[in-house]
N, C-alpha and C positions, 0 to 999 in steps of 0.2 A: 767532301762529304764527311760528316761527323760520325756516321755509323760504319765507316769503312775500316777494314782490318788490313794493315800493310805489313809485309814481311820483306826484308832486304838482306842480301848476303852476296858474297863473292863465290862463284863456282869455278872450279879448275878445269873448265872446258870452254872452247870458243863459242860465240853466239850461234854459229851454224849448227853445232852439235846439240846445244840446248834447244834450238828451234826444232830440230828433228824429234827430240823427246816430247815436245809440246804439240806436234802436229801429226806424227805417225800414230794411228790409233793403237797399235799394239804397245808402243812405248808409253803413250799417254795413259793407257789403262793400268800399266804396271806402276807408273809414277804417281798418278792421282788416286788410283784405286776407287773410281766411282762405283756406286752400287748400281745394280741392274735397273733400278727404278729412276735413276738420275739421267737426265738428258743434257748433253752439251752441244750447243750450236755456236758456230763462229759468227761474231758480230762484226769485228774489224780485224784486219790483218795487214801488217807491214813486214814483209819477210825479213827474218833475222833481227828485227827491232822490237816489234810489239804485236800482241795478240790478245783479243778479248773474246771470251766465251760467255754465252748466256747459260747459266747453270740452273736447271729446273728439276725439282723433285716431283715426278709425275706418277709415281707408282701408288699402289694400294697402301693406304695408311698415311699418305702425304697430308700434311696439315691443310685443312680447308682455309683458303685465303692466304696460304703461305706465299710469300713474295719470291719471285725469281731473283737471282742475283747475277751480277756481272763479275767475272774473274779476269783481271787484266795482268798480263805478263809483259814486263819491259826488260829488254836485254841491251846492255851497253858493254862494248868491248873494253877490257882493261889493258893497260900498257904491257902486261906480262902474258897476254894471250888468253886470259880467262874472260869471265863474264860477270858484270855487276848485274844481279838479278833482283828485280822488284816485282812482287806479287801484290795486287790490290784486290780484295774481295769486298764488294759493296752491294747493298740491296739495290735492286733495279727500281729506278724511280717510276712511280705509277702516274699515268697521264691524268690530268684533271678532267672531270666529266664536262662534256659540252653543255649538257642541260643540268639544271640545278633545281632542287625543290625549295630552295630558300626563297622567302618572300622578299621582293625588292623594296626599294624606298617607297614610302607612302606617297600617294598622289594627293595633292591638295586641291580641293574643289574651289572653284572661283565663285 
């Protein structure tokens, strides 16, 4: 995805500890500090390896038509007991409409 933002770094904690910070609500709130109007829903989860949240701004003042986004955390153990941490924040793809108001190809009369 070209609109994605990616952040990578090494953390001095094992993946299990980073996982707890991403999945226990009290720790997650302290780390990400989401506003009360933001909603996080788990989309996919592979314990101690990867986690994707759907991030939605649903409060008063949220931009009309604002896109939800996907925030994916990838955790890879390092040789020294730490974690290679990769965060990808991407706009959530919108599904194409099943119906369309576009005019189809012209029919030729015989």
